C-alpha positions as CSV (number, residue, x, y, z in Angstrom):
1,M,-15.3,-9.4,28.3
2,Q,-17.1,-6.7,26.1
3,W,-13.7,-5.4,25.1
4,E,-12.5,-8.9,23.9
5,S,-15.7,-9.4,22.0
6,S,-15.3,-6.0,20.3
7,L,-11.7,-6.8,19.5
8,D,-12.8,-10.1,17.9
9,E,-15.3,-8.2,15.8
10,L,-12.8,-5.6,14.8
11,E,-10.2,-8.2,13.8
12,S,-12.8,-10.0,11.7
13,A,-14.0,-6.9,10.1
14,L,-10.5,-5.7,9.2
15,A,-9.6,-9.1,7.8
16,T,-12.7,-9.0,5.6
17,V,-12.0,-5.5,4.4
18,L,-8.4,-6.4,3.6
19,R,-9.6,-9.5,1.7
20,L,-12.2,-7.5,-0.2
21,L,-9.7,-4.7,-1.1
22,A,-7.3,-7.4,-2.5
23,D,-10.1,-9.3,-4.2
24,R,-9.8,-9.6,-8.0
25,A,-13.1,-7.7,-8.6
26,T,-12.1,-4.8,-6.4
27,V,-8.6,-4.6,-7.9
28,G,-10.1,-4.6,-11.3
29,D,-12.6,-1.9,-10.3
30,V,-9.7,0.2,-8.9
31,A,-7.8,-0.3,-12.2
32,R,-10.8,0.8,-14.3
33,R,-11.4,3.9,-12.1
34,S,-7.7,4.9,-11.9
35,G,-6.6,3.9,-15.4
36,Y,-3.7,1.9,-14.0
37,D,-3.8,-1.9,-13.9
38,L,-1.1,-3.3,-11.5
39,P,-1.2,-6.0,-8.9
40,P,-1.5,-4.9,-5.2
41,A,2.1,-5.9,-4.6
42,S,3.2,-3.3,-7.2
43,W,1.1,-0.6,-5.6
44,S,2.7,-1.5,-2.3
45,L,6.2,-1.0,-3.8
46,L,5.2,2.4,-5.2
47,E,3.7,3.4,-1.8
48,H,7.0,2.4,-0.1
49,L,9.1,4.5,-2.6
50,A,6.8,7.5,-2.3
51,A,7.0,7.4,1.5
52,R,10.8,6.7,1.8
53,G,12.4,8.1,-1.3
54,A,14.9,6.4,-3.5
55,L,16.1,3.1,-2.2
56,R,18.5,0.3,-3.2
57,V,16.8,-2.9,-4.5
58,S,18.2,-4.8,-1.6
59,D,16.6,-2.3,0.9
60,I,13.2,-2.5,-0.9
61,A,13.4,-6.3,-0.7
62,A,14.4,-6.3,3.0
63,C,11.6,-3.9,3.9
64,H,9.1,-6.2,2.2
65,G,10.6,-9.3,3.7
66,V,11.3,-10.9,0.3
67,D,14.4,-11.9,-1.7
68,I,15.8,-9.5,-4.3
69,S,14.9,-12.1,-7.0
70,S,11.2,-11.7,-5.9
71,V,11.1,-7.9,-6.0
72,T,13.2,-7.4,-9.2
73,P,10.5,-8.5,-11.7
74,R,8.0,-6.2,-10.1
75,L,10.4,-3.3,-10.2
76,K,11.1,-4.0,-13.9
77,R,7.4,-3.9,-14.7
78,L,7.1,-0.6,-12.8
79,E,10.1,0.7,-14.7
80,T,8.7,-0.4,-18.0
81,A,5.4,1.4,-17.2
82,G,7.4,4.6,-16.4
83,L,6.4,4.6,-12.7
84,V,9.9,4.1,-11.3
85,T,13.3,4.9,-12.6
86,R,16.6,3.2,-11.9
87,S,19.9,5.0,-11.5
88,R,23.4,3.8,-10.5
89,L,24.5,4.6,-7.0
90,P,27.4,7.1,-7.2
91,T,29.4,5.4,-4.5
92,D,28.8,1.8,-5.8
93,A,28.5,1.2,-9.5
94,R,27.2,-2.3,-8.9
95,A,24.1,-1.0,-7.0
96,F,21.0,0.8,-8.3
97,L,18.7,3.3,-6.6
98,I,15.0,3.0,-7.5
99,S,13.0,6.2,-7.4
100,I,9.3,6.9,-8.0
101,T,8.7,9.1,-11.1
102,D,6.2,11.9,-11.5
103,E,4.0,9.4,-13.4
104,G,4.3,7.0,-10.5
105,V,3.1,9.7,-8.1
106,H,0.2,10.5,-10.4
107,A,-0.6,6.8,-10.6
108,L,-0.7,6.5,-6.8
109,E,-2.9,9.6,-6.6
110,S,-5.3,8.1,-9.1
111,V,-5.4,4.8,-7.2
112,H,-6.0,6.6,-3.9
113,A,-8.9,8.5,-5.6
114,A,-10.4,5.3,-6.9
115,R,-10.2,3.7,-3.5
116,R,-11.8,6.7,-1.9
117,D,-14.6,6.5,-4.4
118,I,-15.1,2.8,-3.4
119,L,-15.0,3.7,0.3
120,K,-17.4,6.5,-0.2
121,Q,-20.0,4.1,-1.7
122,A,-19.4,1.6,1.1
123,L,-19.7,4.3,3.8
124,D,-23.0,5.7,2.5
125,G,-25.3,6.5,5.4
126,I,-22.5,6.7,8.0
127,D,-22.5,10.1,9.7
128,A,-19.4,12.3,9.9
129,A,-18.9,11.8,13.6
130,Q,-18.9,8.0,13.3
131,L,-16.4,8.2,10.4
132,A,-14.1,10.5,12.4
133,V,-14.1,8.1,15.3
134,A,-13.4,5.1,13.1
135,T,-10.7,7.1,11.2
136,G,-9.0,8.0,14.5
137,V,-9.0,4.4,15.8
138,L,-7.7,3.0,12.5
139,S,-5.0,5.7,12.2
140,R,-3.8,5.0,15.7
141,V,-3.7,1.2,15.0
142,A,-1.8,1.8,11.8
143,H,0.7,4.1,13.5
144,R,1.3,1.7,16.3
145,L,1.8,-1.2,14.0
146,A,4.2,0.8,11.9
147,V,6.4,2.0,14.8
148,E,5.9,-0.8,17.4
149,P,6.2,-4.2,15.7
150,A,4.0,-6.9,17.2
151,Q,5.7,-8.9,20.0
152,P,5.0,-12.6,20.5
153,A,2.3,-13.2,23.1
């Protein structure tokens, strides 16, 4: 029973943190601190490219569970900003590979630093041992969600 109650509290806390991180005020704060003003979906695309390397537009769309027509305008904005580059696929002249640029990597590093600053303020007064335990738990949850997609109950 205690475990279920703690799970309920964890789920609620994570939902609140995710909502606050995506909140317009927080996104604006990250933009001011980092010097890059992009919507969260664009950062997600950059994170994806940084982690996986160059990908076809169709692969990016599939990984995000959206149609190509939904991801293309975001990619064009990132390309215009110099954060990604597009090149023809050598084996298929109709297809493009999208790659993160050095500026895109720098932008991600700046956003990560801004988020860390925000987290540092929010974690003021938490001791290192508590932070290490929380980090371990959240890292394990993230890893499992990434490699073991949720199954219907």
